N, C-alpha and C positions, 0 to 999 in steps of 0.2 A: 431624862432625869428630872427636868423641871416639871413635866406633867405628873410624874409619880409623886414628887414632893408636894405639888399643889393638891393632889388628891388626898395625900396623907394628912395635910393640914386641915382640909375640909372635913375629913372623918373625925380628926381629933377635936375640932371645934364643935362638932355636933354631939359626939358620944362622950367626950370628957369635959368640955368647957361649954356646955349648952348655953350658959348665961351670956357668954361673950357674943354669941350670934342671935340671942333671943330664944329662951327656952320655949319649946312648943307647949301650948295649952293642952289640956287633957283630950280635947277633941280635934287637935291639929296634928298634922303629919309633918315629919321632916321633909323639907322641900327637895325637889329633884335637882340634880346637878344640871345647870343650864346646857352644858356641852352634851350631856347624855340625851337630853330632850332634842337638841338640834340634830344629833347623830341619828336618832330614831326618825325624826321628821324628814331628814334628807333621803331616807330609803324609799319613802312614798308608796311602795306597792308590795304587799305581802300576801301570803297564802294562809288562810284559816283552814284547819282540818278538824271536822267533827267525826269521830269514829269510836266504835266500841262494839260489844257483843250484840247490841240492838240492830246492827246492820244485817244480822241473820234474818230479821223479820221485815226489813225494809220500812220500818216505822221511825218516827222522830225520836231522837235521843232524849232521854229524861222525861219528856212530856208525855210519851205514850205509856209510861209505867202507871199501871192502875187505870188507864183509860182504854186504849185499844188492846193492850196486853195486860192480863192479870198480874198483880204484883209478884206472886209466887213464881209464875212462869218467867217474867222479866228478870227476876233476880237469879234465875238458874241458867240463863242463856250462856253465861261465861263457861259453863261446864262442857259446852260443845263448840266453843269459839276457837277455831284453829286456822288462822289466816296464813297458810303456808306459802302464799305467793307474795307476802309482804317483804319488800326490800327497801330499806330506808334510803339508799342511794338513788333508787328509781324515783321516789317521791321528790327528793331534792333536785334531781335532773328535770322533772316536770316543772317544778317551781322556777328553776333557772330558765328553762325554755320559754316560760310565760313572761319573763322579764321581772319576776318577783325577787325581792332582796331579803325577805325574812319569812319565817314560818312560825305560826302559832298553833300548837297542838292542844286538843282537849285532853289534858292529863287526867282530869276528873270532872265529869259533868254532874248534873243534879242527881243522877241515879247512883252516885257514890262509887262507881267502879273505877279503879285506878289502873292506868296503863304503864305503871312502873313497879319496880320491886320495893314497894313500901313496907316498912316494918310496923306500921301503925294499924293495919287491917289485913285480914286474909282475903278480902274481896278485891283481888287484883289479878293482873295478867299472868303472874307467875303460877297461879293455881288453876289456870285454864289449860286445855290440851296443848296450846301453843307454847306456854312456859318461857317466853322470851321478853326481856325488858324493852318495850317499844320506845319509851322515852330515852333510854340510854342509846339505843341504836340510831334514833333519829337525831338526837343532839350531836352524836359523833359524826354522823353523815353530813350534817349542816356545817360542822367545822371543816370537814374535808372539802366540801363543795363551796366554801366561802359564802354561806348563807347564815344570817343571824337567826338564833333560835329563841322562841318565847313559849311560855307555858300558860295555857288557859286553865283556870282552877275555879270551880264553882264554889262560891261562899256557902250557899245552901247545900244540904245533903239529905235527900229524902229517904235514903237507905240507912243512915247512921242513927242508932237508937237515941242518941243524946240531942239531935237536932229537933227543935220544937215542932216542925211541920213535916208532913209526909205526903205521899201521892194519894190521889192524882193532882198534879199541878201545884203541889205545896199548899193545898187548901184544907187539908185535914190536920188538926192539931193532935199531937201525941199527949196522952194523959200523963205520962211520965217522961220527963226530958231534963237535960242539964246543959244549958247553953254555955256555961263557963267551961265545963269539961269538953264540950265540943270545940270551943275556941282553942283550947290547948291542943286538941287533936289537929285542927286546921294549921296551927302554927308549927306543930311538929312536922307535918307533911310539907309545909312550905320550906322549912329548914332542909329537909331531904332534897327537894327539887333544886334548891340553890347550891347546896354543898356537893351533891352528887352529879349534877348535870349542868351546872353553871360554867362560866357566867351566862346569865340569861339576858336577852334584850329587854323583855317585859314579862310581868305577870299580869295576865288578862283575867281579872276577877269577874264574876257574874252573879246576879240575883242575890242581893244581900239579905232580903227578907227580914229576919228578926235582928239583924245587926243594926247599929246606929252609928252616927259619925264618930263617936268616941271609940267604939269597938273597932271600927274600920281603920281609924288612925293608928290604933295599937298594932294592927296587922301590918300596915304600911311601914311603921317605924321599925318593926321587927325585921322585915325583909330588907329595908334600906340599911339597917345596921349590918346585915350580912354582906350585902352588895350595894354600896353607895351609888353606883351609876345605873341602877335599875330604874326603869320607868314603869309606872303603874297607872292603870285606867281608873275610871270613876265609879266602879260598881261594888265597892265595899261599904256603901252608904257614906263614904267620904269622897270629896271631889277628885282626889288623886291628881294626876298630871295631865290627863287628856280625856275629852268627851268621846262617847261612842254611839252615835246614831246608828240604829239597826235597820237593815233592809230599806234604807232610804238614804239619799244623799243629803248630807248636813248643810246647814245654812252657811253662807260666806262668813268666815270668822278667822281673823288673823291674830287676834290678841291672845287667844288660848288654843293650844293644840287640840286636834280632834282626828278621829278615824272612823270612817264609815265601814261597817261590816255588812257584807251582802253575800248571798248564795248564788252560785252559778246556775243552779236549778231552783226549784221552789222549796225543797226541804233541806235542812242543815245536814242531817245524816242521809246516807244513801237510800234511794227509793227507786225501784225498778221503773223504767220508762218515765222518769220524772221530766217535767217540761224544762228544757234548757234554754238559756238566754242566747240570743243571736250574737254574732261577732260585733255587730254595730252596737247593740245594747251594752255588751261587756266593755268595749273601748270607750263608749260615751260615758258610762258610769265612772270609769277611771278618770277621764278627763274632767268631768264636771266636779268630781271630788277634789282632785288636786287643784283645779281652778278655784275652788272655794277655800283652798289652803289646808285641806285635810289629807290624811293618808287613806289608802284604799286596801282593806283586808278582805280578800275575795275567797269565799269558802268552797271547798270540795268535800264530798263525803265518800271516802273509799268503800269499795265493795267488801262483803264479808270474807273474801279470799285474800284481801290485802292489796289488791290492785285498785288504782284510781281508774274509774270507768273509761274505756278507750275513747268514747266520743267526747268526754270532758277533756281528756288529754289533748285531743285534736283541736278542740276549741281554744284551749289555753296556748297551744303552739301557734295557732293563727293570731291570737292576741299578742303573743310575744314577738312574732315577726313584725307586726305593725309597731309595737312599742320600740323595738330595736332601731327602727328608722327615725324615731322621734325622741330618742333618749335624752338629748340635750334639753328638751322642753319638759321633761318629766322628772328626772332625778335631781335632788338637791335644789329644787325650785321652790318658790313661794307662789301662792295664789294671787291673781289680779294682774294689773290694776283694774281691768274690767271684770265685774262680777259675773259669775257663770249663769247660764240659762239653758234651756233645751236647745238653743240655737248656736251657742258659742261658749267657749271657756278660754281663759288666758292664764299663763303662768309667767314668771319672771325670775331672772337672776343676773347679777352684774348689770350691764347696760343693755340687756336684751329682753324683749317681751315676745312670748310665743302665743300666737292666736290660733285657736283650733275652731274652725267653723263646722258645726255638727250637722248642718243641713246644707245641701248643695247651694252655695251662695249665688244669688242673682246679681252679677256685677253691674255697677259698682256697689260696694257695701259701705254704709255710713254708720260710724260709731260716735258716741259722745267724745268730745275732745279731751286731751290730757294736757296739763301745764308743763310740757316738756318738749324740747326740740327733737324731732324725729329725723335722724340722719339718713336712714335707709329702710326699705321694706323689701323683702325677698321671699320667694318660695324656696325652701331648702333644696339645694341642688338643681333649682329650676329657673334661676335668673331673677332680675329685679321686678318689683311690683310698683306700678305708678300709684302715687298717692297725693292727696291734697290735705294739708293739716292747717286747721284754724283753731281759734280758742274754743269754739263751741263744738267743733266736729272734726272727725278724721274720716276721709273718704278713700277707699282702697279699690283699685281696679283689679280684683282677684281673678287671675286667669283660670280658664277651664282646667289647665294642667295641674292646678293645685289640688283638685279633687281626686281622691284615690278610691272612692267608693265607701269610705268610712268617715273621712273628714277632709277638710281643706286646711292646709297649714301655711301661715305667713309669719315670718320672723321680723320684728322691728328692732332696729338699733337706735337707742336714744342717747341723749346727752346726759351723762351722770348716772347715778345709781337708780335703777328702776324701782327699787324697794322704797324709795322716798316719795313715790307718787301716791297721793291719796286715792283710795278705791273710788271707782265711778261705775254707774250702771252699764250693763252690757246690752246685748240684743235680746230684749225681753218682750218684744211685741207679740201679740196674739196672732194666730194664723187665721183669725176671722176679723180682718180690719174693720174698724168702725162699729163693731158689735157692742151692745150694752147688756149687762147682766143684772138680774133682780132675783129675789128669793123670798120664800114665805117666812123665813126665820134666820137669825144670825146669833151665834153664841154670845150670850150675855149682852146682846145689843152692841157689841164692839165692832161696828161696821168698818172703821178704819183698819182694824187688825184682821178681822175675819169675814169681811163683806164678800158678797158674790162676785164682785169685780176681780177678785184674786184668781178666779179660774180662767181669766182672759189676759193675765199679765205676762204669760210666757215664762214665769218664774216658779219652779217647782218647790221653792222654799217658802212660798206663801200659800194660803188655802182659805177656802170658804168653809166655815164650820157652823154647825147647828147646836142648839142646847143639848146638854146631857140628857139622855133618856128619851129624846124625840124619836118617834117611830114613823111619822108621816111628814113629808115636806116636799117642796118643789124648788127647782132651779130653772130660771127662764133666761133664754138668750134671744134678744131682739137684734136682727141683722140690719145693717145699713141699707142693703138692697136684697131683693129676692135671691135666694141661693138654691142650688141643686147639690145634694150631697148623698152619699151612699154608706157612710159609716160615721160613728161618733167615737172618739177616743176619750176615755175618762181615767184620770189618775186619782184613785181613792187612797186616802191616808188610812190604812188598815191599822188600827191601834191595838189589835189583839193578834199579834203575829201576822200571818198573811190572810186571815179570815175577814171576808167582807162584812161590813155592818149591814149592808143592804140585803134584804131577803127577797123582796119583790119590787119591781119597778116597771114603768112604761114610758116610752117616748111619745110625745104628742107634738103635733103641728097646729098652727092657728089657721083655721079655714072658715071663712064667712063669719068671723067673730067668735067662733067656738073652738075649743081645744079638742082635737080628734087624735086618738091613739093610733099609731101606725106600727108600733113594735112593743113587745113586752118580754120580760125575762126575770131570772132569779140570780141574785148574786152579781157583784161586779169585781172589784179587786184593784191591785196596785196599778195595773195598766190594762184596763179593760178596753177591748176593741169590739164595738157593737156594729155588726154589718146587717144591711137590709137592702131592699130594692131602692133605686134612686128616689129621693123625695125632694120636692121643690116647695119652699116655704119662706116666709119673711120672719118667722119666729119659731123657736124650738123650746120645748119644756121637758125636763127630766122630772117625772112625777114619781116620787118614792112612796110606794104603797105600804111597805112594812120594813122596819129596820130593828136591829137588836139594840141600837144606841144611836145617838145623834150622828148622822152621816157627815162626812167631811171630805172635800175634794180639793186637790191643788191645781189641776189643769183640765180644761175641756178643749178638744180640737175637733175639727171636721175634716172628712176626706171626701 
């Protein structure tokens, strides 16, 4: 009763007596209910689903319209879309087996096709041979399965005649358009989603394009007026309630909520034989995200028959088996106090801190100290861990038994509330101790922010960046001692989807005062592994011979 009354007062204050709480300005949105944001945050792990008629072609949803697939052909795909093996309860079962607590479905992507029985356009699932309301069936299955349901809804619509831009890629301007009329259409569809399939956990907007902050705030205020406890992301051109780093793990951020969205394979929509992430990569991406205090929205693209690809299902089940053993350190936690890196992530709740070592730790492990008395350290279900705590450092004798092939877990019990501990740096050392980095150029000469040393700090949230438009540059690593290695790992920050900015490159070693190329290639990517015959050198140079734009990398490692 108290909770209902409090909610009613909150709604009344906003909708009827806005002056009492501060009337939102024209470009401001009604703020989210704090408890709603907390509830969303506590879920931590969700399933993103990109699906539609384009799965018949195995191409990317929305973006392939007018690019790989002619517009007329793309827009006719729904006429033969008949996913007879779609069963909403099976999708929910897969999400639950993975340890996911919510699902966000692409109810309408940039291509404008709608997966529900909308009355606003005939371009929808009911006019396909399938003829069933996918949003209705999945929302009801989520309720039966105890999973929260959210709707992805593209702000842009390259199919709708009133939206100013069209395909390919929203780069073609329509000669005749009406953004006001399109906004009314968008709002009417949002009303349908909330009133027919709600309550929703979130509306996940995308690609605002011709919208601005004022128009975005108007949309948020509309949906918040219908469902006050709705949380909304930051892609209406208004900041909304949470940030959404895409295909990368967001930076450590505890003041403002955020959610990394990432694909289990390379493409958002289903693609035959698409490259799938390893179990280690999947789990580590989750841990590094929640360790940075974000949620993790992990995407699958179902096949054209309606089934989630069996190999993806198996990977998600493997992931869920690992998550189930470490649930206390995942759900309803907050990130920190140690900031995440490629080597470690930490979460906390109450008086406990959960340490996840992502590389097999060479015991003992030394971390920066925290200003709190540590009462105990233990491997979950595996006994006590010896430790030495000082003001400057914490040293843990992590036993071999803590390592399960994916991570090593240690739980600390501290005095008082762990959330009051100020964040500290984690294990961010490079895997090339003593190495120094230099480069031919740095973005806007901001060395402190984008200098070459960022590729050696073990922190995926920092990066070396070069000036916009730069096509040729080099990155040099000088080793403390002569080293022998047979592979270079490079994490490129691909700013255009997953497409590498690097077109041609070569690796060079320093020999008798001269740079000698020993490997060349084309394209790199988010996690490129370049293999070659063993090389011994005191210095390495990545020489980029051609690029589409200024290259930028977060990490460089040797094997």
